C-alpha positions as CSV (number, residue, x, y, z in Angstrom):
1,M,155.0,136.7,109.6
2,A,155.8,136.5,106.2
3,Q,159.3,136.9,106.8
4,A,159.7,134.1,109.5
5,A,157.7,131.6,107.3
6,D,160.7,132.2,104.1
7,P,163.5,129.9,104.5
8,P,166.6,131.4,105.0
9,R,168.0,130.5,101.7
10,Q,165.2,132.5,99.9
11,E,167.1,135.5,101.7
12,V,170.2,134.6,100.3
13,L,169.2,134.3,96.6
14,R,167.5,137.7,96.9
15,R,170.9,138.9,98.0
16,M,172.7,137.5,95.1
17,N,169.8,138.5,92.6
18,M,170.8,142.2,93.6
19,A,174.2,141.8,92.5
20,P,175.2,142.9,88.9
21,G,174.3,140.0,86.6
22,G,172.7,138.0,89.5
23,T,169.6,137.2,87.9
24,A,171.4,135.3,85.3
25,V,173.7,133.6,87.5
26,L,170.6,132.2,89.4
27,I,169.0,131.0,86.2
28,A,172.0,129.2,85.4
29,M,172.4,127.8,88.6
30,R,168.9,126.4,88.4
31,S,169.6,124.9,85.1
32,E,172.9,123.1,86.1
33,I,171.2,121.6,89.1
34,T,168.6,120.0,87.2
35,P,170.2,116.7,86.5
36,H,171.1,116.0,90.1
37,L,167.6,116.7,91.6
38,K,166.8,112.9,91.9
39,S,169.7,112.0,93.6
40,D,170.1,114.8,95.9
41,P,167.1,116.0,98.1
42,D,168.6,119.3,99.4
43,L,168.9,120.5,95.8
44,K,165.4,119.8,95.4
45,L,164.5,122.4,98.2
46,L,166.9,124.8,96.3
47,D,165.1,124.2,93.3
48,A,161.9,124.9,94.6
49,D,163.1,128.0,96.1
50,L,164.2,129.2,93.1
51,K,160.9,128.3,91.2
52,H,159.2,130.3,93.8
53,L,161.3,133.3,93.4
54,F,161.3,133.4,89.8
55,A,157.5,133.3,89.6
56,S,157.6,136.6,91.4
57,W,160.5,138.4,89.7
58,F,159.1,137.3,86.1
59,N,155.4,138.0,86.4
60,R,153.8,139.4,83.5
61,G,154.5,143.0,84.6
62,F,157.9,142.8,84.3
63,L,157.8,141.1,81.0
64,E,158.3,143.1,77.7
65,L,156.9,142.1,74.5
66,R,158.8,142.5,71.2
67,R,158.5,141.8,67.8
68,I,161.4,140.3,66.3
69,D,162.4,140.6,62.6
70,W,165.4,140.7,60.2
71,Q,166.6,144.0,61.4
72,S,166.7,142.7,65.1
73,P,170.3,142.2,66.5
74,A,172.2,139.2,65.2
75,A,172.8,137.9,68.7
76,V,168.9,137.7,69.1
77,L,168.3,136.2,65.9
78,E,170.9,133.6,66.6
79,K,169.2,132.7,69.8
80,L,166.2,132.1,67.9
81,I,168.2,129.6,65.8
82,A,169.8,128.0,69.0
83,H,166.5,127.6,71.1
84,E,163.7,126.4,68.6
85,A,162.5,123.4,70.4
86,V,159.8,122.5,67.7
87,H,160.7,122.9,64.2
88,E,164.5,123.3,63.8
89,I,165.5,126.6,62.1
90,K,168.0,125.5,59.4
91,G,170.2,128.1,59.1
92,W,169.9,131.9,58.1
93,D,167.8,131.3,55.0
94,D,165.1,129.3,56.7
95,L,164.9,132.0,59.8
96,R,164.7,134.7,57.2
97,R,161.5,133.0,55.8
98,R,160.3,132.6,59.2
99,L,160.7,136.7,59.5
100,A,158.9,137.4,56.2
101,P,156.2,140.0,55.6
102,D,153.5,137.2,56.1
103,R,155.0,136.0,59.1
104,R,155.5,137.3,62.5
105,C,157.6,136.5,65.5
106,F,157.4,137.9,69.1
107,A,159.2,137.2,72.4
108,F,159.1,138.3,75.9
109,F,162.0,140.1,77.3
110,H,163.0,140.8,80.9
111,P,165.0,143.9,82.1
112,A,167.4,142.0,84.1
113,L,168.2,139.9,80.8
114,P,168.7,142.3,78.3
115,G,169.0,140.9,74.7
116,E,168.0,137.6,76.3
117,P,164.5,136.2,74.6
118,L,162.7,134.0,77.6
119,I,160.1,132.6,75.2
120,F,159.0,133.4,71.4
121,V,156.5,132.3,69.3
122,E,156.0,132.2,65.5
123,V,153.4,133.0,63.4
124,A,152.1,132.5,60.0
125,L,149.5,134.6,58.5
126,V,147.5,132.4,55.9
127,E,144.2,132.2,54.4
128,G,141.9,129.2,56.2
129,L,143.1,126.8,58.8
130,A,146.5,125.5,58.0
131,T,146.5,121.5,58.2
132,A,150.1,120.8,57.4
133,L,153.4,122.0,58.2
134,A,155.4,122.0,55.2
135,P,153.6,124.8,53.3
136,L,154.2,127.0,56.1
137,L,158.2,126.5,56.1
138,L,158.8,126.7,52.4
139,P,161.5,129.1,51.0
140,D,159.9,132.2,49.5
141,T,162.3,135.0,48.4
142,D,159.8,137.2,47.1
143,E,158.7,139.6,49.8
144,D,156.3,141.6,47.8
145,T,154.4,138.4,47.1
146,A,154.8,137.5,51.1
147,R,153.5,141.1,51.7
148,T,150.5,140.7,49.6
149,R,149.8,137.4,51.3
150,G,150.2,138.5,54.8
151,A,147.5,141.5,53.9
152,R,145.0,139.0,52.5
153,A,145.4,136.4,55.3
154,D,142.1,135.7,57.4
155,T,143.9,133.4,59.9
156,A,146.8,133.3,62.3
157,I,148.5,130.3,62.8
158,F,150.8,129.9,65.9
159,Y,152.9,127.0,64.7
160,S,155.9,127.1,67.1
161,I,156.4,128.5,70.9
162,S,160.0,127.8,72.5
163,N,161.4,128.4,75.7
164,C,164.7,130.0,75.8
165,Q,165.9,129.9,79.3
166,D,165.9,125.9,80.9
167,G,166.6,127.8,84.2
168,L,163.0,129.1,84.4
169,R,161.0,125.8,83.5
170,G,157.8,125.8,85.2
171,V,157.4,129.5,85.1
172,S,154.4,130.2,83.1
173,F,155.1,132.6,80.0
174,G,153.1,130.8,77.2
175,N,149.6,131.7,78.2
176,F,150.3,135.4,78.5
177,L,152.4,135.5,75.1
178,I,149.6,134.0,73.1
179,K,146.7,136.2,74.2
180,Q,149.3,139.5,74.0
181,V,150.3,138.5,70.5
182,V,146.5,137.9,69.5
183,E,145.8,141.8,70.4
184,E,149.1,142.9,68.5
185,L,147.9,141.0,65.3
186,Q,144.1,142.2,66.0
187,T,145.7,145.6,65.7
188,E,147.9,145.4,62.8
189,F,145.8,142.8,60.6
190,P,142.3,143.7,61.6
191,Q,141.0,141.6,58.7
192,L,142.2,138.5,60.8
193,Q,139.2,136.2,61.5
194,R,140.4,133.1,63.2
195,F,143.7,132.6,65.6
196,S,144.7,129.1,66.0
197,T,147.8,126.8,66.5
198,L,149.1,123.8,64.4
199,S,150.4,121.7,67.0
200,P,152.4,118.4,67.7
201,I,150.8,115.8,69.6
202,P,154.1,114.2,71.7
203,G,152.3,112.1,73.7
204,F,150.0,110.0,70.9
205,R,152.2,107.1,70.3
206,R,153.6,106.4,73.7
207,W,149.9,106.3,74.9
208,L,149.3,103.9,72.0
209,G,152.1,101.8,72.9
210,Q,151.1,101.4,76.3
211,G,147.9,99.6,75.5
212,S,145.8,102.4,76.5
213,A,143.5,102.6,73.7
214,S,140.5,100.3,74.4
215,G,139.2,98.0,71.4
216,H,142.3,98.1,69.4
217,D,145.4,95.9,69.1
218,A,147.8,98.7,69.5
219,A,150.8,96.3,69.4
220,A,149.8,94.7,66.0
221,M,149.1,98.3,64.3
222,L,152.6,99.5,65.4
223,R,154.0,96.3,63.9
224,D,152.4,97.3,61.0
225,I,154.0,100.4,60.8
226,D,157.2,98.9,60.2
227,S,159.3,101.8,58.6
228,E,159.9,105.4,58.7
229,D,158.3,105.6,55.2
230,W,155.2,103.7,55.6
231,W,153.1,106.8,54.6
232,R,154.5,106.7,51.6
233,D,152.8,103.6,50.4
234,A,149.2,105.1,49.8
235,A,147.4,101.9,50.0
236,K,148.9,101.5,53.7
237,S,148.4,104.9,54.6
238,E,144.7,105.2,53.3
239,A,144.3,101.8,55.5
240,L,145.8,103.2,58.6
241,R,144.1,106.6,58.6
242,P,140.6,105.7,59.8
243,V,142.1,104.0,62.8
244,L,144.7,105.9,63.7
245,M,142.4,109.2,63.3
246,K,140.0,107.8,65.7
247,L,142.5,106.8,68.2
248,C,144.0,110.4,68.4
249,A,140.5,111.5,68.9
250,Q,140.1,109.4,71.8
251,Y,143.5,110.4,73.1
252,L,142.8,114.0,72.9
253,T,139.4,114.3,74.2
254,R,140.3,111.9,77.5
255,S,139.1,114.1,80.3
256,P,141.7,114.7,83.3
257,A,139.0,114.6,85.7
258,S,139.1,110.9,85.5
259,G,142.9,110.6,86.1
260,N,144.2,110.6,82.7
261,R,147.6,112.0,81.8
262,I,146.9,114.6,79.3
263,D,148.9,115.4,76.3
264,P,151.3,118.3,77.7
265,V,150.7,120.5,74.5
266,A,146.8,119.9,74.5
267,R,147.0,120.7,78.3
268,F,148.5,124.1,77.7
269,H,146.4,125.1,75.1
270,L,142.8,123.7,76.4
271,G,143.9,125.1,80.0
272,N,144.4,128.5,78.1
273,G,140.8,128.6,76.7
274,A,141.4,127.1,73.2
275,R,139.1,124.5,71.3
276,L,140.1,121.3,70.0
277,E,139.4,122.2,66.6
278,R,140.8,120.1,64.0
279,I,142.8,116.8,63.7
280,N,145.1,116.7,60.7
281,W,146.5,113.6,58.9
282,L,150.1,113.6,58.1
283,G,150.3,117.3,58.9
284,N,154.1,116.8,59.8
285,T,155.9,113.8,58.0
286,A,159.3,115.0,59.7
287,G,161.1,112.3,61.3
288,R,160.3,113.4,65.2
289,A,156.6,113.9,64.3
290,M,156.4,110.6,62.8
291,Q,158.0,108.9,65.8
292,E,155.7,110.8,68.3
293,S,152.4,111.1,66.5
294,F,152.5,109.4,63.2
295,G,152.6,112.9,61.5
296,I,149.5,113.8,62.8
297,M,148.9,117.5,64.0
298,V,146.2,119.4,65.5
299,N,144.6,123.0,65.7
300,Y,143.4,124.5,68.8
301,L,141.1,127.4,68.2
302,Y,141.5,130.5,70.3
303,D,138.1,132.5,69.9
304,H,138.1,135.7,71.9
305,D,134.4,135.3,73.0
306,S,134.7,131.8,74.3
307,I,138.4,131.6,75.7
308,E,137.3,132.1,79.3
309,R,134.4,129.8,79.3
310,N,136.7,127.2,77.6
311,H,138.9,127.6,80.1
312,E,136.5,127.4,83.0
313,A,135.0,124.4,81.7
314,F,138.5,122.5,81.4
315,A,139.8,123.8,84.9
316,R,136.7,123.1,86.6
317,V,135.6,119.7,85.4
318,G,138.1,118.7,82.9
319,E,135.9,119.2,79.9
320,I,137.4,119.0,76.4
321,V,135.7,121.7,74.5
322,R,136.0,120.5,70.8
323,S,134.5,121.2,67.8
324,P,131.7,118.8,65.6
325,Q,134.3,117.7,63.1
326,V,136.5,116.0,66.5
327,D,133.4,114.6,67.5
328,A,132.7,112.8,64.1
329,L,136.0,110.9,64.6
330,L,135.1,109.4,67.9
């Protein structure tokens, strides 16, 4: 029955996958057909078949978690630089800082793609909950000092997760990656008390620009933020801060059960059982972050004892589990 239900295309794709290098070819094929999906219905069927097969071939049982450090092969390190999608790695010195003793980087690999990371996460070991990105990326060449900071850290901050294979889009790795990395870090650093992200909010400005915020003249506000450097004007920044922070809290706490389109990063972490912990003013003043969210960043907290409960609340009724600090902004 199962064989009869499978499209003949899938059998052809399975046979192709058995050839040497076949998996990489199929991943590249899916990446190449992506720009043409809207105009060609037949390619949509092929894309769906590939996604279905990849979900099976790349399930958690086949994935290998590896730590990446400065001693990893240069070819792997180059792929980190090429595929970092959240916070650009600006050359080898920047990469070395991100692999320092008070930092960790982990990636999933698959036996069919040796030397090719599928997805990787960057972690900073710090004291307290990080509220801004810049201190995490500051250059630091003293490895002994970094090692001491790592040993003293009580918090692990996940500040970047990047997919490396466009042809595997829609195949979920991130939820497994975070949970396994938490276990690895707990073993290596038993003193760690908190596991949190420092995350962007890519959909906030777009939502505000669509006039979705109630009780505010969003168009007038956006006109008031008339330059990329508006935040350098202390008076203007402080005047806008309470308004934008409240609007951001409203944006992030809208329930998907009401038909709202949820911020993609929020959906990922809330769906994994994290709690919306804190919203941070001017957490990232880089150009892209200012364009997407006025520089506001957010912490999603992964608390081992409540992950499953939070996940169920979000999945079943669309409840956004959040801290009193976030509630105070509403």
